[in-house]
C-alpha positions in Angstrom: 110.3 110.4 125.3 109.9 109.3 129.0 105.9 109.4 130.4 104.7 111.6 132.7 102.0 110.2 135.2 99.2 112.6 134.3 99.7 111.4 130.7 97.5 108.5 130.5 94.0 108.3 130.8 93.1 109.1 134.2 89.8 107.6 135.5 86.8 109.8 136.5 87.5 108.8 140.3 89.0 111.4 142.2 91.0 109.5 144.0 92.8 108.4 140.8 93.1 112.2 139.6 94.6 112.8 142.9 97.2 110.3 142.8 98.2 110.9 139.1 98.5 114.6 140.5 100.8 114.2 143.3 102.4 111.4 141.2 103.0 114.3 138.8 104.4 116.6 140.9 107.0 114.0 142.0 108.1 113.2 138.7 108.5 117.7 137.9 110.6 117.6 141.2 108.9 119.8 143.0 110.2 120.3 146.6 109.4 117.5 149.1 107.8 120.1 151.2 105.2 121.0 148.4 104.8 117.6 147.5 104.1 116.7 150.7 101.7 119.5 151.6 99.8 118.6 148.2 99.5 114.9 149.9 98.0 116.5 153.0 95.3 118.5 151.0 94.9 115.4 149.2 94.0 113.6 152.5 91.7 116.1 153.8 89.7 116.4 150.6 89.0 112.9 150.6 88.3 112.9 154.1 85.8 115.6 153.8 83.8 114.2 150.8 83.7 111.0 152.6 82.4 112.8 156.2 80.2 114.9 153.7 78.6 112.0 152.1 80.0 112.8 148.4 81.0 110.1 145.8 84.8 109.4 144.8 83.7 110.8 141.6 86.3 113.8 139.6 82.5 115.3 139.2 82.5 115.8 143.3 85.2 118.3 142.8 82.5 121.5 142.0 83.2 124.8 143.0 80.3 124.4 145.5 82.1 121.7 146.9 85.4 123.0 147.3 83.8 126.3 148.8 82.2 123.8 151.4 85.5 122.0 151.8 87.3 125.4 152.4 84.9 126.8 154.7 84.9 123.4 156.6 88.9 123.7 156.7 88.9 127.2 158.7 85.6 127.7 160.1 85.8 127.0 164.0 84.3 123.9 164.8 83.7 122.7 168.4 83.2 119.5 167.4 86.8 119.4 165.9 87.7 118.6 162.3 89.4 116.0 159.9 88.2 113.3 162.7 90.4 115.0 165.5 88.5 116.0 168.4 91.2 118.9 169.7 91.4 120.7 166.0 88.7 123.5 167.2 90.1 126.4 166.3 89.8 128.4 163.5 92.4 128.0 160.6 91.5 130.7 158.0 95.3 130.8 157.0 95.4 127.0 156.2 91.9 127.2 154.6 93.6 129.8 151.9 96.7 127.4 151.7 94.3 124.0 151.1 92.3 126.4 148.1 95.2 127.1 146.5 96.2 123.7 146.6 93.6 122.5 144.7 93.6 125.3 142.3 96.9 123.8 141.5 95.5 120.3 140.6 92.4 122.2 138.7 95.3 123.6 136.4 97.1 119.8 136.4 93.0 118.5 135.5 92.9 121.2 132.6 96.0 119.9 130.9 95.4 116.2 131.4 91.9 115.9 130.3 
């Protein structure tokens, strides 16, 4: 039987867990659009955790931190977001989308812990 990327024990780092999730998405042959969308969320979450002074630890993915991330993703931000000073407008639809993607990651983690 072929081993799936998420079948091996995953380190407690959030980076390793997110990498295992996107590898599993590729393994399951999700569409390129879906995998790229998940990767965009992963990239943004990693950026936000660093920006917010959080550690690269799966324990940092708390309900409070996810709410803060989604709020940051959607709220108007005069100084920009994701390190881009031009990304100032509200992005509520994108924020909801980031939440749905993180929910998919959470379901993956529940199956592979």
